[in-house]
All heavy atoms as a GROMACS GRO file, in nm:
protein
  590
    1MET      N    1   0.429 -13.953   8.793
    1MET     CA    2   0.361 -13.828   8.773
    1MET      C    3   0.458 -13.714   8.802
    1MET      O    4   0.528 -13.715   8.905
    1MET     CB    5   0.240 -13.823   8.871
    1MET     CG    6   0.145 -13.710   8.842
    1MET     SD    7   0.047 -13.733   8.693
    1MET     CE    8  -0.058 -13.868   8.734
    2ILE      N    9   0.463 -13.618   8.716
    2ILE     CA   10   0.549 -13.501   8.730
    2ILE      C   11   0.458 -13.379   8.752
    2ILE      O   12   0.362 -13.358   8.676
    2ILE     CB   13   0.635 -13.482   8.603
    2ILE    CG1   14   0.731 -13.601   8.586
    2ILE    CG2   15   0.714 -13.352   8.607
    2ILE    CD1   16   0.797 -13.610   8.451
    3THR      N   17   0.491 -13.298   8.853
    3THR     CA   18   0.414 -13.174   8.878
    3THR      C   19   0.484 -13.060   8.812
    3THR      O   20   0.606 -13.043   8.826
    3THR     CB   21   0.406 -13.149   9.029
    3THR    OG1   22   0.340 -13.262   9.092
    3THR    CG2   23   0.325 -13.024   9.058
    4VAL      N   24   0.411 -12.981   8.736
    4VAL     CA   25   0.466 -12.866   8.667
    4VAL      C   26   0.401 -12.740   8.723
    4VAL      O   27   0.277 -12.726   8.720
    4VAL     CB   28   0.442 -12.874   8.514
    4VAL    CG1   29   0.501 -12.753   8.442
    4VAL    CG2   30   0.502 -13.004   8.457
    5LEU      N   31   0.481 -12.648   8.774
    5LEU     CA   32   0.434 -12.518   8.824
    5LEU      C   33   0.448 -12.416   8.715
    5LEU      O   34   0.553 -12.406   8.653
    5LEU     CB   35   0.516 -12.477   8.946
    5LEU     CG   36   0.523 -12.580   9.062
    5LEU    CD1   37   0.612 -12.523   9.173
    5LEU    CD2   38   0.386 -12.613   9.113
    6LEU      N   39   0.343 -12.338   8.694
    6LEU     CA   40   0.341 -12.237   8.589
    6LEU      C   41   0.335 -12.098   8.649
    6LEU      O   42   0.267 -12.076   8.749
    6LEU     CB   43   0.220 -12.258   8.500
    6LEU     CG   44   0.207 -12.397   8.437
    6LEU    CD1   45   0.070 -12.415   8.375
    6LEU    CD2   46   0.314 -12.422   8.333
    7PHE      N   47   0.404 -12.005   8.588
    7PHE     CA   48   0.410 -11.868   8.636
    7PHE      C   49   0.372 -11.768   8.528
    7PHE      O   50   0.387 -11.797   8.410
    7PHE     CB   51   0.548 -11.836   8.693
    7PHE     CG   52   0.584 -11.922   8.813
    7PHE    CD1   53   0.654 -12.040   8.796
    7PHE    CD2   54   0.544 -11.885   8.939
    7PHE    CE1   55   0.685 -12.121   8.904
    7PHE    CE2   56   0.574 -11.964   9.048
    7PHE     CZ   57   0.644 -12.084   9.032
    8ALA      N   58   0.327 -11.651   8.570
    8ALA     CA   59   0.298 -11.534   8.486
    8ALA      C   60   0.207 -11.573   8.368
    8ALA      O   61   0.103 -11.635   8.386
    8ALA     CB   62   0.427 -11.471   8.440
    9GLN      N   63   0.250 -11.537   8.243
    9GLN     CA   64   0.161 -11.560   8.129
    9GLN      C   65   0.136 -11.706   8.099
    9GLN      O   66   0.039 -11.743   8.038
    9GLN     CB   67   0.216 -11.488   8.004
    9GLN     CG   68   0.344 -11.539   7.947
    9GLN     CD   69   0.465 -11.461   7.995
    9GLN    OE1   70   0.467 -11.411   8.105
    9GLN    NE2   71   0.566 -11.454   7.912
   10LEU      N   72   0.224 -11.797   8.148
   10LEU     CA   73   0.200 -11.941   8.129
   10LEU      C   74   0.072 -11.984   8.204
   10LEU      O   75  -0.005 -12.062   8.154
   10LEU     CB   76   0.318 -12.022   8.175
   10LEU     CG   77   0.450 -11.999   8.099
   10LEU    CD1   78   0.561 -12.083   8.163
   10LEU    CD2   79   0.436 -12.028   7.954
   11GLN      N   80   0.053 -11.927   8.322
   11GLN     CA   81  -0.070 -11.955   8.398
   11GLN      C   82  -0.193 -11.906   8.320
   11GLN      O   83  -0.295 -11.974   8.315
   11GLN     CB   84  -0.070 -11.882   8.532
   11GLN     CG   85   0.010 -11.949   8.640
   11GLN     CD   86   0.001 -11.874   8.773
   11GLN    OE1   87  -0.074 -11.778   8.786
   11GLN    NE2   88   0.078 -11.918   8.868
   12GLU      N   89  -0.180 -11.789   8.260
   12GLU     CA   90  -0.293 -11.734   8.183
   12GLU      C   91  -0.329 -11.819   8.063
   12GLU      O   92  -0.443 -11.844   8.033
   12GLU     CB   93  -0.262 -11.592   8.141
   12GLU     CG   94  -0.245 -11.495   8.258
   12GLU     CD   95  -0.188 -11.359   8.218
   12GLU    OE1   96  -0.193 -11.328   8.097
   12GLU    OE2   97  -0.140 -11.290   8.306
   13VAL      N   98  -0.227 -11.867   7.992
   13VAL     CA   99  -0.250 -11.949   7.873
   13VAL      C  100  -0.318 -12.081   7.911
   13VAL      O  101  -0.415 -12.122   7.848
   13VAL     CB  102  -0.117 -11.975   7.798
   13VAL    CG1  103  -0.137 -12.078   7.688
   13VAL    CG2  104  -0.063 -11.847   7.738
   14VAL      N  105  -0.266 -12.147   8.015
   14VAL     CA  106  -0.314 -12.279   8.054
   14VAL      C  107  -0.439 -12.269   8.141
   14VAL      O  108  -0.524 -12.357   8.139
   14VAL     CB  109  -0.203 -12.360   8.125
   14VAL    CG1  110  -0.253 -12.493   8.177
   14VAL    CG2  111  -0.086 -12.381   8.030
   15GLY      N  112  -0.449 -12.161   8.220
   15GLY     CA  113  -0.566 -12.146   8.306
   15GLY      C  114  -0.548 -12.211   8.442
   15GLY      O  115  -0.645 -12.225   8.518
   16LYS      N  116  -0.429 -12.253   8.474
   16LYS     CA  117  -0.400 -12.319   8.603
   16LYS      C  118  -0.259 -12.277   8.651
   16LYS      O  119  -0.176 -12.239   8.568
   16LYS     CB  120  -0.401 -12.472   8.590
   16LYS     CG  121  -0.528 -12.529   8.544
   16LYS     CD  122  -0.515 -12.680   8.526
   16LYS     CE  123  -0.642 -12.739   8.471
   16LYS     NZ  124  -0.630 -12.883   8.449
   17GLU      N  125  -0.233 -12.288   8.778
   17GLU     CA  126  -0.099 -12.260   8.827
   17GLU      C  127  -0.013 -12.384   8.838
   17GLU      O  128   0.107 -12.375   8.850
   17GLU     CB  129  -0.098 -12.181   8.958
   17GLU     CG  130  -0.204 -12.218   9.058
   17GLU     CD  131  -0.196 -12.131   9.184
   17GLU    OE1  132  -0.236 -12.014   9.180
   17GLU    OE2  133  -0.146 -12.181   9.285
   18ARG      N  134  -0.076 -12.503   8.832
   18ARG     CA  135   0.002 -12.628   8.831
   18ARG      C  136  -0.074 -12.732   8.751
   18ARG      O  137  -0.197 -12.733   8.749
   18ARG     CB  138   0.035 -12.675   8.972
   18ARG     CG  139  -0.080 -12.737   9.047
   18ARG     CD  140  -0.041 -12.794   9.183
   18ARG     NE  141   0.027 -12.695   9.264
   18ARG     CZ  142   0.124 -12.722   9.347
   18ARG    NH1  143   0.165 -12.844   9.368
   18ARG    NH2  144   0.182 -12.628   9.417
   19ILE      N  145   0.003 -12.818   8.686
   19ILE     CA  146  -0.055 -12.929   8.609
   19ILE      C  147   0.025 -13.054   8.640
   19ILE      O  148   0.139 -13.048   8.688
   19ILE     CB  149  -0.056 -12.902   8.458
   19ILE    CG1  150   0.082 -12.864   8.406
   19ILE    CG2  151  -0.158 -12.797   8.422
   19ILE    CD1  152   0.088 -12.845   8.256
   20GLN      N  153  -0.038 -13.168   8.615
   20GLN     CA  154   0.028 -13.299   8.635
   20GLN      C  155   0.055 -13.360   8.500
   20GLN      O  156  -0.036 -13.360   8.412
   20GLN     CB  157  -0.062 -13.390   8.716
   20GLN     CG  158  -0.097 -13.343   8.854
   20GLN     CD  159   0.021 -13.342   8.947
   20GLN    OE1  160   0.105 -13.428   8.942
   20GLN    NE2  161   0.029 -13.242   9.035
   21VAL      N  162   0.176 -13.408   8.479
   21VAL     CA  163   0.209 -13.480   8.354
   21VAL      C  164   0.234 -13.626   8.389
   21VAL      O  165   0.315 -13.654   8.475
   21VAL     CB  166   0.336 -13.415   8.291
   21VAL    CG1  167   0.376 -13.493   8.169
   21VAL    CG2  168   0.309 -13.267   8.256
   22ASP      N  169   0.161 -13.710   8.319
   22ASP     CA  170   0.172 -13.854   8.346
   22ASP      C  171   0.290 -13.908   8.267
   22ASP      O  172   0.278 -13.940   8.151
   22ASP     CB  173   0.042 -13.923   8.307
   22ASP     CG  174   0.038 -14.066   8.351
   22ASP    OD1  175   0.118 -14.104   8.441
   22ASP    OD2  176  -0.043 -14.143   8.297
   23ALA      N  177   0.404 -13.913   8.332
   23ALA     CA  178   0.525 -13.967   8.270
   23ALA      C  179   0.617 -14.013   8.382
   23ALA      O  180   0.620 -13.954   8.491
   23ALA     CB  181   0.592 -13.862   8.184
   24SER      N  182   0.697 -14.115   8.352
   24SER     CA  183   0.793 -14.159   8.452
   24SER      C  184   0.927 -14.095   8.434
   24SER      O  185   1.003 -14.077   8.528
   24SER     CB  186   0.806 -14.314   8.449
   24SER     OG  187   0.849 -14.353   8.319
   25GLU      N  188   0.956 -14.052   8.309
   25GLU     CA  189   1.086 -13.996   8.281
   25GLU      C  190   1.081 -13.917   8.151
   25GLU      O  191   1.034 -13.966   8.050
   25GLU     CB  192   1.186 -14.111   8.267
   25GLU     CG  193   1.326 -14.077   8.292
   25GLU     CD  194   1.412 -14.204   8.290
   25GLU    OE1  195   1.446 -14.251   8.181
   25GLU    OE2  196   1.442 -14.254   8.400
   26LEU      N  197   1.129 -13.794   8.154
   26LEU     CA  198   1.136 -13.706   8.038
   26LEU      C  199   1.255 -13.614   8.050
   26LEU      O  200   1.296 -13.581   8.162
   26LEU     CB  201   1.013 -13.614   8.029
   26LEU     CG  202   0.874 -13.670   8.002
   26LEU    CD1  203   0.771 -13.560   8.024
   26LEU    CD2  204   0.864 -13.720   7.861
   27THR      N  205   1.310 -13.570   7.937
   27THR     CA  206   1.407 -13.462   7.945
   27THR      C  207   1.329 -13.328   7.951
   27THR      O  208   1.206 -13.327   7.920
   27THR     CB  209   1.501 -13.456   7.823
   27THR    OG1  210   1.422 -13.428   7.707
   27THR    CG2  211   1.577 -13.588   7.808
   28VAL      N  212   1.397 -13.221   7.984
   28VAL     CA  213   1.335 -13.092   7.986
   28VAL      C  214   1.278 -13.059   7.847
   28VAL      O  215   1.163 -13.013   7.834
   28VAL     CB  216   1.434 -12.982   8.032
   28VAL    CG1  217   1.380 -12.843   8.008
   28VAL    CG2  218   1.472 -13.003   8.177
   29THR      N  219   1.355 -13.087   7.743
   29THR     CA  220   1.308 -13.060   7.607
   29THR      C  221   1.182 -13.142   7.575
   29THR      O  222   1.088 -13.089   7.516
   29THR     CB  223   1.418 -13.094   7.504
   29THR    OG1  224   1.532 -13.010   7.536
   29THR    CG2  225   1.374 -13.069   7.363
   30GLU      N  226   1.181 -13.269   7.613
   30GLU     CA  227   1.061 -13.353   7.586
   30GLU      C  228   0.940 -13.300   7.659
   30GLU      O  229   0.830 -13.300   7.603
   30GLU     CB  230   1.089 -13.498   7.626
   30GLU     CG  231   1.189 -13.569   7.537
   30GLU     CD  232   1.236 -13.702   7.590
   30GLU    OE1  233   1.232 -13.723   7.714
   30GLU    OE2  234   1.283 -13.783   7.510
   31LEU      N  235   0.959 -13.256   7.784
   31LEU     CA  236   0.847 -13.199   7.859
   31LEU      C  237   0.792 -13.075   7.790
   31LEU      O  238   0.674 -13.060   7.773
   31LEU     CB  239   0.891 -13.166   8.003
   31LEU     CG  240   0.786 -13.096   8.086
   31LEU    CD1  241   0.664 -13.183   8.113
   31LEU    CD2  242   0.842 -13.044   8.216
   32LYS      N  243   0.882 -12.988   7.747
   32LYS     CA  244   0.837 -12.866   7.679
   32LYS      C  245   0.762 -12.895   7.552
   32LYS      O  246   0.658 -12.833   7.522
   32LYS     CB  247   0.957 -12.774   7.654
   32LYS     CG  248   1.010 -12.706   7.778
   32LYS     CD  249   1.125 -12.616   7.745
   32LYS     CE  250   1.172 -12.538   7.866
   32LYS     NZ  251   1.281 -12.445   7.833
   33GLU      N  252   0.808 -12.995   7.476
   33GLU     CA  253   0.738 -13.035   7.353
   33GLU      C  254   0.598 -13.089   7.385
   33GLU      O  255   0.501 -13.058   7.315
   33GLU     CB  256   0.821 -13.137   7.276
   33GLU     CG  257   0.943 -13.082   7.208
   33GLU     CD  258   0.909 -12.976   7.106
   33GLU    OE1  259   0.814 -12.991   7.027
   33GLU    OE2  260   0.982 -12.874   7.105
   34LYS      N  261   0.591 -13.167   7.489
   34LYS     CA  262   0.461 -13.224   7.531
   34LYS      C  263   0.364 -13.111   7.571
   34LYS      O  264   0.247 -13.114   7.531
   34LYS     CB  265   0.486 -13.321   7.648
   34LYS     CG  266   0.370 -13.407   7.683
   34LYS     CD  267   0.414 -13.511   7.786
   34LYS     CE  268   0.314 -13.621   7.783
   34LYS     NZ  269   0.365 -13.753   7.809
   35LEU      N  270   0.413 -13.014   7.648
   35LEU     CA  271   0.329 -12.903   7.690
   35LEU      C  272   0.289 -12.814   7.575
   35LEU      O  273   0.176 -12.766   7.565
   35LEU     CB  274   0.399 -12.821   7.796
   35LEU     CG  275   0.426 -12.894   7.930
   35LEU    CD1  276   0.502 -12.804   8.023
   35LEU    CD2  277   0.297 -12.940   7.994
   36LYS      N  278   0.384 -12.792   7.483
   36LYS     CA  279   0.354 -12.709   7.363
   36LYS      C  280   0.243 -12.773   7.282
   36LYS      O  281   0.150 -12.704   7.238
   36LYS     CB  282   0.480 -12.697   7.279
   36LYS     CG  283   0.465 -12.597   7.165
   36LYS     CD  284   0.580 -12.603   7.064
   36LYS     CE  285   0.712 -12.570   7.123
   36LYS     NZ  286   0.819 -12.560   7.021
   37SER      N  287   0.249 -12.902   7.267
   37SER     CA  288   0.149 -12.973   7.188
   37SER      C  289   0.013 -12.978   7.258
   37SER      O  290  -0.090 -12.950   7.200
   37SER     CB  291   0.203 -13.113   7.163
   37SER     OG  292   0.104 -13.206   7.151
   38LYS      N  293   0.014 -13.011   7.388
   38LYS     CA  294  -0.115 -13.031   7.462
   38LYS      C  295  -0.183 -12.899   7.495
   38LYS      O  296  -0.302 -12.888   7.487
   38LYS     CB  297  -0.088 -13.109   7.588
   38LYS     CG  298  -0.214 -13.141   7.665
   38LYS     CD  299  -0.194 -13.237   7.775
   38LYS     CE  300  -0.329 -13.272   7.842
   38LYS     NZ  301  -0.313 -13.369   7.948
   39TYR      N  302  -0.104 -12.796   7.536
   39TYR     CA  303  -0.166 -12.674   7.586
   39TYR      C  304  -0.145 -12.554   7.490
   39TYR      O  305  -0.184 -12.443   7.523
   39TYR     CB  306  -0.108 -12.637   7.723
   39TYR     CG  307  -0.147 -12.737   7.829
   39TYR    CD1  308  -0.057 -12.836   7.869
   39TYR    CD2  309  -0.273 -12.732   7.888
   39TYR    CE1  310  -0.093 -12.928   7.966
   39TYR    CE2  311  -0.310 -12.826   7.984
   39TYR     CZ  312  -0.219 -12.922   8.021
   39TYR     OH  313  -0.255 -13.014   8.118
   40ASN      N  314  -0.082 -12.579   7.374
   40ASN     CA  315  -0.058 -12.472   7.276
   40ASN      C  316   0.011 -12.352   7.339
   40ASN      O  317  -0.039 -12.241   7.338
   40ASN     CB  318  -0.192 -12.431   7.211
   40ASN     CG  319  -0.167 -12.345   7.090
   40ASN    OD1  320  -0.066 -12.357   7.024
   40ASN    ND2  321  -0.263 -12.260   7.058
   41ILE      N  322   0.127 -12.378   7.401
   41ILE     CA  323   0.205 -12.272   7.466
   41ILE      C  324   0.325 -12.246   7.372
   41ILE      O  325   0.429 -12.310   7.384
   41ILE     CB  326   0.260 -12.318   7.603
   41ILE    CG1  327   0.147 -12.371   7.691
   41ILE    CG2  328   0.331 -12.206   7.672
   41ILE    CD1  329   0.194 -12.436   7.820
   42PRO      N  330   0.311 -12.152   7.281
   42PRO     CA  331   0.417 -12.130   7.182
   42PRO      C  332   0.547 -12.077   7.245
   42PRO      O  333   0.654 -12.109   7.197
   42PRO     CB  334   0.357 -12.024   7.089
   42PRO     CG  335   0.247 -11.961   7.161
   42PRO     CD  336   0.196 -12.063   7.261
   43GLN      N  337   0.540 -11.997   7.351
   43GLN     CA  338   0.660 -11.940   7.411
   43GLN      C  339   0.731 -12.033   7.511
   43GLN      O  340   0.827 -11.992   7.572
   43GLN     CB  341   0.627 -11.805   7.477
   43GLN     CG  342   0.546 -11.817   7.608
   43GLN     CD  343   0.397 -11.824   7.589
   43GLN    OE1  344   0.346 -11.871   7.488
   43GLN    NE2  345   0.325 -11.772   7.685
   44VAL      N  346   0.690 -12.157   7.522
   44VAL     CA  347   0.747 -12.247   7.622
   44VAL      C  348   0.898 -12.271   7.596
   44VAL      O  349   0.971 -12.300   7.690
   44VAL     CB  350   0.667 -12.379   7.631
   44VAL    CG1  351   0.700 -12.471   7.517
   44VAL    CG2  352   0.692 -12.447   7.764
   45ASP      N  353   0.943 -12.256   7.473
   45ASP     CA  354   1.085 -12.276   7.444
   45ASP      C  355   1.175 -12.170   7.509
   45ASP      O  356   1.292 -12.194   7.526
   45ASP     CB  357   1.109 -12.275   7.293
   45ASP     CG  358   1.045 -12.394   7.223
   45ASP    OD1  359   1.035 -12.500   7.285
   45ASP    OD2  360   1.006 -12.379   7.106
   46GLN      N  361   1.117 -12.055   7.540
   46GLN     CA  362   1.196 -11.943   7.593
   46GLN      C  363   1.196 -11.935   7.746
   46GLN      O  364   1.256 -11.845   7.800
   46GLN     CB  365   1.144 -11.814   7.534
   46GLN     CG  366   1.154 -11.810   7.382
   46GLN     CD  367   1.050 -11.722   7.321
   46GLN    OE1  368   0.981 -11.647   7.388
   46GLN    NE2  369   1.039 -11.732   7.188
   47VAL      N  370   1.130 -12.026   7.813
   47VAL     CA  371   1.118 -12.019   7.959
   47VAL      C  372   1.237 -12.087   8.027
   47VAL      O  373   1.292 -12.182   7.975
   47VAL     CB  374   0.986 -12.077   8.011
   47VAL    CG1  375   0.866 -12.007   7.948
   47VAL    CG2  376   0.976 -12.227   7.991
   48MET      N  377   1.271 -12.036   8.144
   48MET     CA  378   1.372 -12.102   8.229
   48MET      C  379   1.302 -12.222   8.297
   48MET      O  380   1.184 -12.214   8.326
   48MET     CB  381   1.419 -12.006   8.339
   48MET     CG  382   1.490 -11.883   8.285
   48MET     SD  383   1.658 -11.914   8.241
   48MET     CE  384   1.730 -11.953   8.398
   49THR      N  385   1.377 -12.323   8.320
   49THR     CA  386   1.323 -12.443   8.381
   49THR      C  387   1.402 -12.480   8.508
   49THR      O  388   1.525 -12.474   8.506
   49THR     CB  389   1.329 -12.563   8.283
   49THR    OG1  390   1.266 -12.524   8.162
   49THR    CG2  391   1.260 -12.684   8.340
   50ALA      N  392   1.330 -12.514   8.612
   50ALA     CA  393   1.394 -12.560   8.736
   50ALA      C  394   1.332 -12.694   8.773
   50ALA      O  395   1.209 -12.713   8.762
   50ALA     CB  396   1.374 -12.460   8.848
   51ILE      N  397   1.418 -12.788   8.813
   51ILE     CA  398   1.370 -12.917   8.863
   51ILE      C  399   1.405 -12.925   9.011
   51ILE      O  400   1.520 -12.911   9.049
   51ILE     CB  401   1.440 -13.034   8.788
   51ILE    CG1  402   1.420 -13.025   8.638
   51ILE    CG2  403   1.389 -13.169   8.842
   51ILE    CD1  404   1.506 -13.119   8.558
   52ASN      N  405   1.303 -12.940   9.093
   52ASN     CA  406   1.321 -12.944   9.238
   52ASN      C  407   1.407 -12.827   9.289
   52ASN      O  408   1.500 -12.843   9.365
   52ASN     CB  409   1.382 -13.077   9.281
   52ASN     CG  410   1.294 -13.194   9.243
   52ASN    OD1  411   1.171 -13.184   9.248
   52ASN    ND2  412   1.353 -13.304   9.200
   53GLU      N  413   1.371 -12.708   9.239
   53GLU     CA  414   1.433 -12.580   9.278
   53GLU      C  415   1.577 -12.561   9.234
   53GLU      O  416   1.648 -12.474   9.288
   53GLU     CB  417   1.418 -12.558   9.429
   53GLU     CG  418   1.273 -12.553   9.474
   53GLU     CD  419   1.258 -12.525   9.621
   53GLU    OE1  420   1.353 -12.486   9.689
   53GLU    OE2  421   1.143 -12.543   9.671
   54GLU      N  422   1.622 -12.638   9.136
   54GLU     CA  423   1.756 -12.624   9.078
   54GLU      C  424   1.738 -12.598   8.930
   54GLU      O  425   1.670 -12.673   8.859
   54GLU     CB  426   1.838 -12.752   9.095
   54GLU     CG  427   1.870 -12.787   9.237
   54GLU     CD  428   1.977 -12.701   9.299
   54GLU    OE1  429   2.064 -12.653   9.224
   54GLU    OE2  430   1.976 -12.683   9.422
   55TYR      N  431   1.801 -12.490   8.879
   55TYR     CA  432   1.791 -12.462   8.736
   55TYR      C  433   1.837 -12.580   8.652
   55TYR      O  434   1.934 -12.648   8.689
   55TYR     CB  435   1.867 -12.336   8.698
   55TYR     CG  436   1.796 -12.209   8.737
   55TYR    CD1  437   1.841 -12.130   8.840
   55TYR    CD2  438   1.676 -12.174   8.672
   55TYR    CE1  439   1.773 -12.015   8.875
   55TYR    CE2  440   1.606 -12.062   8.709
   55TYR     CZ  441   1.655 -11.983   8.811
   55TYR     OH  442   1.587 -11.871   8.848
   56ALA      N  443   1.768 -12.607   8.542
   56ALA     CA  444   1.792 -12.724   8.460
   56ALA      C  445   1.828 -12.687   8.316
   56ALA      O  446   1.786 -12.583   8.266
   56ALA     CB  447   1.668 -12.813   8.463
   57LEU      N  448   1.902 -12.777   8.255
   57LEU     CA  449   1.941 -12.763   8.115
   57LEU      C  450   1.846 -12.848   8.027
   57LEU      O  451   1.778 -12.937   8.079
   57LEU     CB  452   2.085 -12.810   8.096
   57LEU     CG  453   2.188 -12.733   8.175
   57LEU    CD1  454   2.327 -12.798   8.163
   57LEU    CD2  455   2.195 -12.589   8.124
   58PRO      N  456   1.840 -12.822   7.896
   58PRO     CA  457   1.746 -12.892   7.809
   58PRO      C  458   1.758 -13.041   7.812
   58PRO      O  459   1.655 -13.113   7.799
   58PRO     CB  460   1.782 -12.839   7.670
   58PRO     CG  461   1.837 -12.703   7.695
   58PRO     CD  462   1.914 -12.714   7.826
   59ASP      N  463   1.876 -13.100   7.834
   59ASP     CA  464   1.892 -13.243   7.835
   59ASP      C  465   1.882 -13.307   7.974
   59ASP      O  466   1.895 -13.428   7.985
   59ASP     CB  467   2.027 -13.284   7.774
   59ASP     CG  468   2.031 -13.251   7.625
   59ASP    OD1  469   1.926 -13.254   7.560
   59ASP    OD2  470   2.144 -13.229   7.574
   60ASP      N  471   1.855 -13.225   8.076
   60ASP     CA  472   1.842 -13.280   8.213
   60ASP      C  473   1.717 -13.367   8.221
   60ASP      O  474   1.616 -13.340   8.159
   60ASP     CB  475   1.836 -13.166   8.318
   60ASP     CG  476   1.970 -13.102   8.344
   60ASP    OD1  477   2.072 -13.156   8.294
   60ASP    OD2  478   1.972 -12.999   8.411
   61LEU      N  479   1.729 -13.472   8.302
   61LEU     CA  480   1.622 -13.569   8.316
   61LEU      C  481   1.528 -13.534   8.430
   61LEU      O  482   1.571 -13.503   8.540
   61LEU     CB  483   1.685 -13.710   8.339
   61LEU     CG  484   1.596 -13.828   8.314
   61LEU    CD1  485   1.545 -13.830   8.169
   61LEU    CD2  486   1.674 -13.956   8.344
   62ILE      N  487   1.400 -13.543   8.400
   62ILE     CA  488   1.294 -13.525   8.501
   62ILE      C  489   1.233 -13.661   8.524
   62ILE      O  490   1.200 -13.734   8.431
   62ILE     CB  491   1.182 -13.431   8.446
   62ILE    CG1  492   1.243 -13.299   8.396
   62ILE    CG2  493   1.078 -13.406   8.553
   62ILE    CD1  494   1.149 -13.221   8.307
   63THR      N  495   1.220 -13.699   8.651
   63THR     CA  496   1.160 -13.829   8.682
   63THR      C  497   1.033 -13.812   8.764
   63THR      O  498   1.008 -13.706   8.822
   63THR     CB  499   1.260 -13.919   8.759
   63THR    OG1  500   1.301 -13.852   8.876
   63THR    CG2  501   1.383 -13.950   8.672
   64SER      N  502   0.956 -13.920   8.772
   64SER     CA  503   0.829 -13.918   8.843
   64SER      C  504   0.854 -13.871   8.988
   64SER      O  505   0.947 -13.913   9.052
   64SER     CB  506   0.768 -14.058   8.843
   64SER     OG  507   0.644 -14.056   8.903
   65GLY      N  508   0.766 -13.780   9.034
   65GLY     CA  509   0.779 -13.726   9.168
   65GLY      C  510   0.849 -13.590   9.170
   65GLY      O  511   0.844 -13.519   9.270
   66ASP      N  512   0.917 -13.556   9.064
   66ASP     CA  513   0.986 -13.425   9.057
   66ASP      C  514   0.886 -13.311   9.042
   66ASP      O  515   0.775 -13.330   8.992
   66ASP     CB  516   1.082 -13.419   8.937
   66ASP     CG  517   1.209 -13.498   8.960
   66ASP    OD1  518   1.238 -13.536   9.077
   66ASP    OD2  519   1.282 -13.521   8.862
   67ILE      N  520   0.928 -13.194   9.088
   67ILE     CA  521   0.849 -13.071   9.069
   67ILE      C  522   0.927 -12.983   8.978
   67ILE      O  523   1.043 -12.947   9.005
   67ILE     CB  524   0.821 -13.001   9.203
   67ILE    CG1  525   0.738 -13.095   9.291
   67ILE    CG2  526   0.751 -12.869   9.182
   67ILE    CD1  527   0.714 -13.041   9.429
   68VAL      N  528   0.866 -12.946   8.866
   68VAL     CA  529   0.929 -12.865   8.764
   68VAL      C  530   0.864 -12.726   8.764
   68VAL      O  531   0.740 -12.717   8.760
   68VAL     CB  532   0.915 -12.929   8.624
   68VAL    CG1  533   0.975 -12.839   8.517
   68VAL    CG2  534   0.980 -13.067   8.624
   69ALA      N  535   0.944 -12.620   8.768
   69ALA     CA  536   0.890 -12.483   8.757
   69ALA      C  537   0.930 -12.429   8.621
   69ALA      O  538   1.043 -12.440   8.578
   69ALA     CB  539   0.948 -12.399   8.869
   70LEU      N  540   0.829 -12.373   8.552
   70LEU     CA  541   0.854 -12.305   8.425
   70LEU      C  542   0.843 -12.156   8.448
   70LEU      O  543   0.735 -12.106   8.484
   70LEU     CB  544   0.755 -12.353   8.319
   70LEU     CG  545   0.762 -12.502   8.284
   70LEU    CD1  546   0.657 -12.535   8.177
   70LEU    CD2  547   0.901 -12.541   8.237
   71ILE      N  548   0.950 -12.086   8.430
   71ILE     CA  549   0.959 -11.944   8.464
   71ILE      C  550   0.985 -11.862   8.340
   71ILE      O  551   1.093 -11.867   8.282
   71ILE     CB  552   1.074 -11.921   8.566
   71ILE    CG1  553   1.056 -12.019   8.684
   71ILE    CG2  554   1.078 -11.776   8.612
   71ILE    CD1  555   1.184 -12.048   8.758
   72PRO      N  556   0.885 -11.786   8.292
   72PRO     CA  557   0.903 -11.708   8.169
   72PRO      C  558   0.995 -11.591   8.192
   72PRO      O  559   1.014 -11.546   8.305
   72PRO     CB  560   0.761 -11.659   8.136
   72PRO     CG  561   0.681 -11.680   8.257
   72PRO     CD  562   0.750 -11.777   8.346
   73PRO      N  563   1.054 -11.538   8.083
   73PRO     CA  564   1.141 -11.420   8.098
   73PRO      C  565   1.061 -11.303   8.153
   73PRO      O  566   0.943 -11.288   8.122
   73PRO     CB  567   1.187 -11.391   7.955
   73PRO     CG  568   1.126 -11.492   7.864
   73PRO     CD  569   1.039 -11.581   7.947
   74VAL      N  570   1.126 -11.223   8.233
   74VAL     CA  571   1.061 -11.107   8.293
   74VAL      C  572   1.112 -10.982   8.223
   74VAL      O  573   1.234 -10.964   8.209
   74VAL     CB  574   1.091 -11.099   8.444
   74VAL    CG1  575   1.027 -10.976   8.505
   74VAL    CG2  576   1.042 -11.226   8.512
   75SER      N  577   1.022 -10.898   8.177
   75SER     CA  578   1.065 -10.774   8.115
   75SER      C  579   1.060 -10.664   8.218
   75SER      O  580   0.963 -10.654   8.295
   75SER     CB  581   0.978 -10.739   7.995
   75SER     OG  582   0.845 -10.728   8.031
   76GLY      N  583   1.166 -10.588   8.226
   76GLY     CA  584   1.173 -10.481   8.323
   76GLY      C  585   1.142 -10.345   8.262
   76GLY      O  586   1.130 -10.331   8.141
   77GLY      N  587   1.129 -10.247   8.349
   77GLY     CA  588   1.096 -10.116   8.293
   77GLY      C  589   1.151 -10.007   8.375
   77GLY      O  590   1.221 -10.012   8.468
   0.00000   0.00000   0.00000
């Protein structure tokens, strides 16, 4: 089980601040595709990803027990 933490507009789209993904192993890209399909999050490709509080690349591996944070871009003013 992988825990995914959602921030800002991602929370609004999904309606939760955290979700559980039933998988033993996924890449960051595979996780984003799974979330895009299940929760209809079109902007998920543009979010920063962190695995266990370390920024991650698209091909980085996420394993069961990891905590993934999806952090959308912040617009300043």
